[in-house]
N, CA, C and O atoms as a CHARMM CRD file, in Angstrom:
* protein
*
  228
    1    1 MET  N   -141.35500-102.88900  85.43600 PROA 1      0.00000
    2    1 MET  CA  -142.00200-104.02800  84.59200 PROA 1      0.00000
    3    1 MET  C   -143.49900-104.01200  84.67500 PROA 1      0.00000
    4    1 MET  O   -144.13400-104.26700  83.65100 PROA 1      0.00000
    5    2 VAL  N   -144.09000-103.75400  85.73000 PROA 2      0.00000
    6    2 VAL  CA  -145.52400-103.64000  85.96300 PROA 2      0.00000
    7    2 VAL  C   -145.99000-102.45300  85.12300 PROA 2      0.00000
    8    2 VAL  O   -146.96000-102.55100  84.37300 PROA 2      0.00000
    9    3 GLU  N   -145.25500-101.29100  85.26700 PROA 3      0.00000
   10    3 GLU  CA  -145.72900-100.09300  84.60300 PROA 3      0.00000
   11    3 GLU  C   -145.74400-100.38000  83.04300 PROA 3      0.00000
   12    3 GLU  O   -146.65600-100.00000  82.30800 PROA 3      0.00000
   13    4 ALA  N   -144.57900-101.12600  82.59900 PROA 4      0.00000
   14    4 ALA  CA  -144.57600-101.29000  81.16700 PROA 4      0.00000
   15    4 ALA  C   -145.74900-102.13200  80.67400 PROA 4      0.00000
   16    4 ALA  O   -146.32500-101.83800  79.62700 PROA 4      0.00000
   17    5 SER  N   -146.09900-103.16000  81.40700 PROA 5      0.00000
   18    5 SER  CA  -147.18600-103.87700  81.05800 PROA 5      0.00000
   19    5 SER  C   -148.52100-103.21000  81.15100 PROA 5      0.00000
   20    5 SER  O   -149.46600-103.62700  80.48200 PROA 5      0.00000
   21    6 ARG  N   -148.63600-102.13800  81.99900 PROA 6      0.00000
   22    6 ARG  CA  -149.87200-101.38500  82.08300 PROA 6      0.00000
   23    6 ARG  C   -149.85300-100.35900  81.02500 PROA 6      0.00000
   24    6 ARG  O   -150.91300 -99.90100  80.59800 PROA 6      0.00000
   25    7 ASP  N   -148.59100 -99.93300  80.53300 PROA 7      0.00000
   26    7 ASP  CA  -148.57800 -98.97700  79.46400 PROA 7      0.00000
   27    7 ASP  C   -149.06000 -99.74300  78.14800 PROA 7      0.00000
   28    7 ASP  O   -149.90300 -99.32200  77.35500 PROA 7      0.00000
   29    8 GLU  N   -148.35500-100.96800  78.06700 PROA 8      0.00000
   30    8 GLU  CA  -148.70000-101.75300  76.85300 PROA 8      0.00000
   31    8 GLU  C   -150.35200-102.05700  76.78800 PROA 8      0.00000
   32    8 GLU  O   -150.93400-102.10300  75.70400 PROA 8      0.00000
   33    9 SER  N   -150.99700-102.24600  77.98500 PROA 9      0.00000
   34    9 SER  CA  -152.30400-102.48500  77.98400 PROA 9      0.00000
   35    9 SER  C   -153.27700-101.25700  77.56700 PROA 9      0.00000
   36    9 SER  O   -154.28500-101.34500  76.86700 PROA 9      0.00000
   37   10 GLN  N   -152.74400-100.10900  78.15400 PROA 10     0.00000
   38   10 GLN  CA  -153.37600 -98.86800  77.81500 PROA 10     0.00000
   39   10 GLN  C   -153.25300 -98.65800  76.27500 PROA 10     0.00000
   40   10 GLN  O   -154.23200 -98.26400  75.64200 PROA 10     0.00000
   41   11 LEU  N   -152.18200 -98.88900  75.72400 PROA 11     0.00000
   42   11 LEU  CA  -151.82300 -98.67300  74.26600 PROA 11     0.00000
   43   11 LEU  C   -152.64000 -99.50000  73.52300 PROA 11     0.00000
   44   11 LEU  O   -153.21900 -99.03300  72.54200 PROA 11     0.00000
   45   12 ARG  N   -152.79800-100.83300  73.88700 PROA 12     0.00000
   46   12 ARG  CA  -153.84000-101.64400  73.18200 PROA 12     0.00000
   47   12 ARG  C   -155.25200-101.20600  73.25200 PROA 12     0.00000
   48   12 ARG  O   -156.03300-101.28700  72.30400 PROA 12     0.00000
   49   13 GLU  N   -155.53700-100.74000  74.41600 PROA 13     0.00000
   50   13 GLU  CA  -156.91500-100.21700  74.59400 PROA 13     0.00000
   51   13 GLU  C   -157.17800 -98.92500  73.65100 PROA 13     0.00000
   52   13 GLU  O   -158.19700 -98.80000  72.97100 PROA 13     0.00000
   53   14 ASN  N   -156.14100 -97.99600  73.69900 PROA 14     0.00000
   54   14 ASN  CA  -156.35000 -96.87600  72.85500 PROA 14     0.00000
   55   14 ASN  C   -156.33400 -97.11900  71.32700 PROA 14     0.00000
   56   14 ASN  O   -156.91600 -96.39800  70.51600 PROA 14     0.00000
   57   15 LEU  N   -155.63100 -98.17300  71.03800 PROA 15     0.00000
   58   15 LEU  CA  -155.38600 -98.59300  69.52500 PROA 15     0.00000
   59   15 LEU  C   -156.93000 -99.32000  69.16700 PROA 15     0.00000
   60   15 LEU  O   -157.49600 -99.07600  68.10200 PROA 15     0.00000
   61   16 GLN  N   -157.42600-100.09300  70.04200 PROA 16     0.00000
   62   16 GLN  CA  -158.62500-100.72800  69.84900 PROA 16     0.00000
   63   16 GLN  C   -159.84500 -99.67700  69.53900 PROA 16     0.00000
   64   16 GLN  O   -160.70000 -99.80900  68.66200 PROA 16     0.00000
   65   17 THR  N   -159.71600 -98.61100  70.46700 PROA 17     0.00000
   66   17 THR  CA  -160.71800 -97.64700  70.40800 PROA 17     0.00000
   67   17 THR  C   -160.55900 -96.80600  69.02300 PROA 17     0.00000
   68   17 THR  O   -161.54100 -96.46300  68.36400 PROA 17     0.00000
   69   18 LEU  N   -159.26100 -96.52100  68.66300 PROA 18     0.00000
   70   18 LEU  CA  -159.02600 -95.81000  67.33300 PROA 18     0.00000
   71   18 LEU  C   -159.45200 -96.76200  66.21400 PROA 18     0.00000
   72   18 LEU  O   -159.91500 -96.23100  65.20400 PROA 18     0.00000
   73   19 LEU  N   -159.37100 -97.93300  66.24900 PROA 19     0.00000
   74   19 LEU  CA  -159.80900 -98.90400  65.31300 PROA 19     0.00000
   75   19 LEU  C   -161.34200 -98.86000  65.13400 PROA 19     0.00000
   76   19 LEU  O   -161.87000 -98.79100  64.02400 PROA 19     0.00000
   77   20 ASP  N   -162.01000 -98.90400  66.27500 PROA 20     0.00000
   78   20 ASP  CA  -163.47800 -99.00100  66.29700 PROA 20     0.00000
   79   20 ASP  C   -163.92600 -97.59200  65.63400 PROA 20     0.00000
   80   20 ASP  O   -164.82600 -97.52200  64.79700 PROA 20     0.00000
   81   21 LEU  N   -163.23700 -96.55100  66.07800 PROA 21     0.00000
   82   21 LEU  CA  -163.64000 -95.16500  65.47100 PROA 21     0.00000
   83   21 LEU  C   -163.46300 -95.12000  63.94700 PROA 21     0.00000
   84   21 LEU  O   -164.34900 -94.68400  63.21200 PROA 21     0.00000
   85   22 TYR  N   -162.26100 -95.59800  63.49000 PROA 22     0.00000
   86   22 TYR  CA  -162.05100 -95.72500  62.13300 PROA 22     0.00000
   87   22 TYR  C   -163.08500 -96.59900  61.41900 PROA 22     0.00000
   88   22 TYR  O   -163.60600 -96.21100  60.37300 PROA 22     0.00000
   89   23 ARG  N   -163.37000 -97.72100  61.95100 PROA 23     0.00000
   90   23 ARG  CA  -164.45800 -98.49900  61.31600 PROA 23     0.00000
   91   23 ARG  C   -165.72600 -97.65600  61.07200 PROA 23     0.00000
   92   23 ARG  O   -166.23400 -97.53600  59.95700 PROA 23     0.00000
   93   24 GLU  N   -166.21900 -97.05700  62.24000 PROA 24     0.00000
   94   24 GLU  CA  -167.33100 -96.21400  62.14500 PROA 24     0.00000
   95   24 GLU  C   -167.28500 -95.27800  61.08700 PROA 24     0.00000
   96   24 GLU  O   -168.22800 -95.08900  60.31900 PROA 24     0.00000
   97   25 LEU  N   -166.21500 -94.69900  61.03800 PROA 25     0.00000
   98   25 LEU  CA  -166.04200 -93.46500  60.24100 PROA 25     0.00000
   99   25 LEU  C   -166.04800 -94.04500  58.60800 PROA 25     0.00000
  100   25 LEU  O   -166.48200 -93.34300  57.69500 PROA 25     0.00000
  101   26 VAL  N   -165.59000 -95.20400  58.42200 PROA 26     0.00000
  102   26 VAL  CA  -165.58500 -95.85700  57.03600 PROA 26     0.00000
  103   26 VAL  C   -167.06400 -96.08300  56.76000 PROA 26     0.00000
  104   26 VAL  O   -167.61000 -95.70100  55.72600 PROA 26     0.00000
  105   27 GLN  N   -167.68700 -96.73600  57.75900 PROA 27     0.00000
  106   27 GLN  CA  -169.21700 -97.15100  57.52100 PROA 27     0.00000
  107   27 GLN  C   -170.00500 -95.98400  57.11700 PROA 27     0.00000
  108   27 GLN  O   -170.70600 -96.02600  56.10600 PROA 27     0.00000
  109   28 VAL  N   -169.91200 -94.82200  57.94900 PROA 28     0.00000
  110   28 VAL  CA  -170.54400 -93.52800  57.63700 PROA 28     0.00000
  111   28 VAL  C   -170.16600 -92.99200  56.31000 PROA 28     0.00000
  112   28 VAL  O   -171.03600 -92.54100  55.56400 PROA 28     0.00000
  113   29 CYS  N   -169.04800 -93.01400  56.00700 PROA 29     0.00000
  114   29 CYS  CA  -168.55900 -92.44500  54.67200 PROA 29     0.00000
  115   29 CYS  C   -169.23200 -93.28700  53.38500 PROA 29     0.00000
  116   29 CYS  O   -169.53500 -92.76500  52.31200 PROA 29     0.00000
  117   30 GLN  N   -169.38000 -94.53300  53.68500 PROA 30     0.00000
  118   30 GLN  CA  -169.81300 -95.60100  52.61000 PROA 30     0.00000
  119   30 GLN  C   -171.21900 -95.29400  52.47800 PROA 30     0.00000
  120   30 GLN  O   -171.70100 -95.29600  51.34500 PROA 30     0.00000
  121   31 GLU  N   -172.05000 -94.99300  53.62400 PROA 31     0.00000
  122   31 GLU  CA  -173.45100 -94.80200  53.71400 PROA 31     0.00000
  123   31 GLU  C   -173.74800 -93.48400  52.87600 PROA 31     0.00000
  124   31 GLU  O   -174.63500 -93.36500  52.03100 PROA 31     0.00000
  125   32 GLU  N   -172.83900 -92.52500  53.27300 PROA 32     0.00000
  126   32 GLU  CA  -173.06300 -91.07000  52.39500 PROA 32     0.00000
  127   32 GLU  C   -172.75100 -91.34100  50.95400 PROA 32     0.00000
  128   32 GLU  O   -173.45200 -90.88500  50.05100 PROA 32     0.00000
  129   33 GLN  N   -171.71100 -92.07500  50.74700 PROA 33     0.00000
  130   33 GLN  CA  -171.40800 -92.31000  49.25600 PROA 33     0.00000
  131   33 GLN  C   -172.62500 -92.99600  48.56700 PROA 33     0.00000
  132   33 GLN  O   -173.00200 -92.55500  47.48100 PROA 33     0.00000
  133   34 GLN  N   -173.15400 -93.88000  49.05000 PROA 34     0.00000
  134   34 GLN  CA  -174.36200 -94.53200  48.50600 PROA 34     0.00000
  135   34 GLN  C   -175.48600 -93.63100  48.37600 PROA 34     0.00000
  136   34 GLN  O   -176.19300 -93.75200  47.37600 PROA 34     0.00000
  137   35 LYS  N   -175.76900 -92.70900  49.27200 PROA 35     0.00000
  138   35 LYS  CA  -176.80900 -91.62500  49.17900 PROA 35     0.00000
  139   35 LYS  C   -176.51000 -90.78500  48.16300 PROA 35     0.00000
  140   35 LYS  O   -177.41600 -90.44800  47.40100 PROA 35     0.00000
  141   36 LEU  N   -175.29800 -90.34400  47.99200 PROA 36     0.00000
  142   36 LEU  CA  -174.97800 -89.46400  46.89400 PROA 36     0.00000
  143   36 LEU  C   -174.97400 -89.99300  45.62500 PROA 36     0.00000
  144   36 LEU  O   -175.16100 -89.22200  44.68500 PROA 36     0.00000
  145   37 ALA  N   -174.76500 -91.37500  45.38500 PROA 37     0.00000
  146   37 ALA  CA  -174.82900 -91.96600  44.23900 PROA 37     0.00000
  147   37 ALA  C   -176.16700 -92.13400  43.84800 PROA 37     0.00000
  148   37 ALA  O   -176.43400 -92.04800  42.64900 PROA 37     0.00000
  149   38 ALA  N   -177.09800 -92.37500  44.71700 PROA 38     0.00000
  150   38 ALA  CA  -178.58100 -92.70100  44.53800 PROA 38     0.00000
  151   38 ALA  C   -179.07500 -91.14700  44.00300 PROA 38     0.00000
  152   38 ALA  O   -179.82900 -91.04000  43.03600 PROA 38     0.00000
  153   39 GLU  N   -178.61700 -90.09600  44.66600 PROA 39     0.00000
  154   39 GLU  CA  -179.02400 -88.75800  44.13000 PROA 39     0.00000
  155   39 GLU  C   -178.65000 -88.49000  42.74600 PROA 39     0.00000
  156   39 GLU  O   -179.41900 -88.11100  41.86200 PROA 39     0.00000
  157   40 LEU  N   -177.40500 -88.72000  42.63600 PROA 40     0.00000
  158   40 LEU  CA  -176.86400 -88.57800  41.29300 PROA 40     0.00000
  159   40 LEU  C   -177.54200 -89.26800  40.07600 PROA 40     0.00000
  160   40 LEU  O   -177.63800 -88.72300  38.97700 PROA 40     0.00000
  161   41 ILE  N   -178.01400 -90.54200  40.37100 PROA 41     0.00000
  162   41 ILE  CA  -178.82800 -91.33700  39.39100 PROA 41     0.00000
  163   41 ILE  C   -180.09900 -90.69900  39.23600 PROA 41     0.00000
  164   41 ILE  O   -180.52000 -90.48800  38.09900 PROA 41     0.00000
  165   42 GLN  N   -180.83100 -90.33200  40.35200 PROA 42     0.00000
  166   42 GLN  CA  -182.05200 -89.76300  40.19700 PROA 42     0.00000
  167   42 GLN  C   -181.91600 -88.32200  39.33300 PROA 42     0.00000
  168   42 GLN  O   -182.77400 -87.93500  38.53900 PROA 42     0.00000
  169   43 THR  N   -180.85000 -87.71000  39.60000 PROA 43     0.00000
  170   43 THR  CA  -180.79600 -86.37100  38.88100 PROA 43     0.00000
  171   43 THR  C   -180.51600 -86.71500  37.47900 PROA 43     0.00000
  172   43 THR  O   -181.11700 -86.09700  36.60000 PROA 43     0.00000
  173   44 HSD  N   -179.74200 -87.55600  37.19900 PROA 44     0.00000
  174   44 HSD  CA  -179.43800 -88.02400  35.79000 PROA 44     0.00000
  175   44 HSD  C   -180.69900 -88.54600  35.06700 PROA 44     0.00000
  176   44 HSD  O   -180.94200 -88.25600  33.89500 PROA 44     0.00000
  177   45 ASN  N   -181.38200 -89.22700  35.72600 PROA 45     0.00000
  178   45 ASN  CA  -182.53000 -89.91500  35.15900 PROA 45     0.00000
  179   45 ASN  C   -183.57600 -88.73200  34.87600 PROA 45     0.00000
  180   45 ASN  O   -184.14600 -88.70500  33.78500 PROA 45     0.00000
  181   46 ALA  N   -183.81700 -87.81700  35.78600 PROA 46     0.00000
  182   46 ALA  CA  -184.69000 -86.78800  35.65100 PROA 46     0.00000
  183   46 ALA  C   -184.32000 -85.78000  34.51200 PROA 46     0.00000
  184   46 ALA  O   -185.14600 -85.20300  33.80500 PROA 46     0.00000
  185   47 ARG  N   -182.95700 -85.65200  34.43500 PROA 47     0.00000
  186   47 ARG  CA  -182.54700 -84.79400  33.22800 PROA 47     0.00000
  187   47 ARG  C   -182.73100 -85.44300  31.92300 PROA 47     0.00000
  188   47 ARG  O   -183.10100 -84.71900  30.99900 PROA 47     0.00000
  189   48 GLN  N   -182.52400 -86.75000  31.68900 PROA 48     0.00000
  190   48 GLN  CA  -182.84600 -87.60000  30.64100 PROA 48     0.00000
  191   48 GLN  C   -184.31200 -87.43000  30.29200 PROA 48     0.00000
  192   48 GLN  O   -184.67600 -87.17000  29.14500 PROA 48     0.00000
  193   49 GLY  N   -185.12200 -87.58100  31.28600 PROA 49     0.00000
  194   49 GLY  CA  -186.46600 -87.51100  31.08200 PROA 49     0.00000
  195   49 GLY  C   -186.98700 -86.01700  30.73000 PROA 49     0.00000
  196   49 GLY  O   -187.95400 -85.89000  29.97800 PROA 49     0.00000
  197   50 ALA  N   -186.38600 -84.97700  31.23800 PROA 50     0.00000
  198   50 ALA  CA  -186.71700 -83.56100  30.55600 PROA 50     0.00000
  199   50 ALA  C   -186.18500 -83.58600  29.21200 PROA 50     0.00000
  200   50 ALA  O   -186.92900 -83.11200  28.35400 PROA 50     0.00000
  201   51 GLN  N   -185.04800 -84.03800  28.83100 PROA 51     0.00000
  202   51 GLN  CA  -184.72400 -84.01100  27.47800 PROA 51     0.00000
  203   51 GLN  C   -185.69000 -84.75200  26.48900 PROA 51     0.00000
  204   51 GLN  O   -185.98400 -84.30500  25.38000 PROA 51     0.00000
  205   52 VAL  N   -186.09700 -85.79400  26.94800 PROA 52     0.00000
  206   52 VAL  CA  -187.13300 -86.52400  26.06100 PROA 52     0.00000
  207   52 VAL  C   -188.40500 -85.71400  26.00400 PROA 52     0.00000
  208   52 VAL  O   -189.00500 -85.62000  24.93400 PROA 52     0.00000
  209   53 TYR  N   -188.83100 -85.14700  27.05400 PROA 53     0.00000
  210   53 TYR  CA  -190.07100 -84.32400  27.12000 PROA 53     0.00000
  211   53 TYR  C   -189.82000 -83.05500  26.02300 PROA 53     0.00000
  212   53 TYR  O   -190.65300 -82.67500  25.20000 PROA 53     0.00000
  213   54 GLN  N   -188.69800 -82.59200  26.18500 PROA 54     0.00000
  214   54 GLN  CA  -188.43000 -81.26400  25.19200 PROA 54     0.00000
  215   54 GLN  C   -188.43000 -81.73500  23.79600 PROA 54     0.00000
  216   54 GLN  O   -188.72300 -80.93000  22.91200 PROA 54     0.00000
  217   55 LEU  N   -188.12600 -82.98400  23.49500 PROA 55     0.00000
  218   55 LEU  CA  -187.93900 -83.50000  22.00500 PROA 55     0.00000
  219   55 LEU  C   -189.34500 -83.49300  21.46000 PROA 55     0.00000
  220   55 LEU  O   -189.52800 -83.21100  20.27500 PROA 55     0.00000
  221   56 PHE  N   -190.48000 -83.82700  22.36800 PROA 56     0.00000
  222   56 PHE  CA  -191.79500 -84.05000  21.93000 PROA 56     0.00000
  223   56 PHE  C   -192.78800 -82.81700  22.21100 PROA 56     0.00000
  224   56 PHE  O   -194.00500 -82.86200  22.03300 PROA 56     0.00000
  225   57 SER  N   -192.02400 -81.65100  22.70500 PROA 57     0.00000
  226   57 SER  CA  -193.07200 -80.57000  22.90700 PROA 57     0.00000
  227   57 SER  C   -192.89500 -79.52600  21.73700 PROA 57     0.00000
  228   57 SER  O   -193.63100 -78.54100  21.67100 PROA 57     0.00000
């Protein structure tokens, strides 16, 4: 009985560790997604600016 309780406690601890890791992974992915979105917007704006420049050259 004591061993089962200890196993359950260890399982809980392991699951909490996995949950913490998953949260960190999601956070890092969201940050990278935001960086990529900003880069894409900047590239799009630069391309539009270049097209406008070409119209008047």
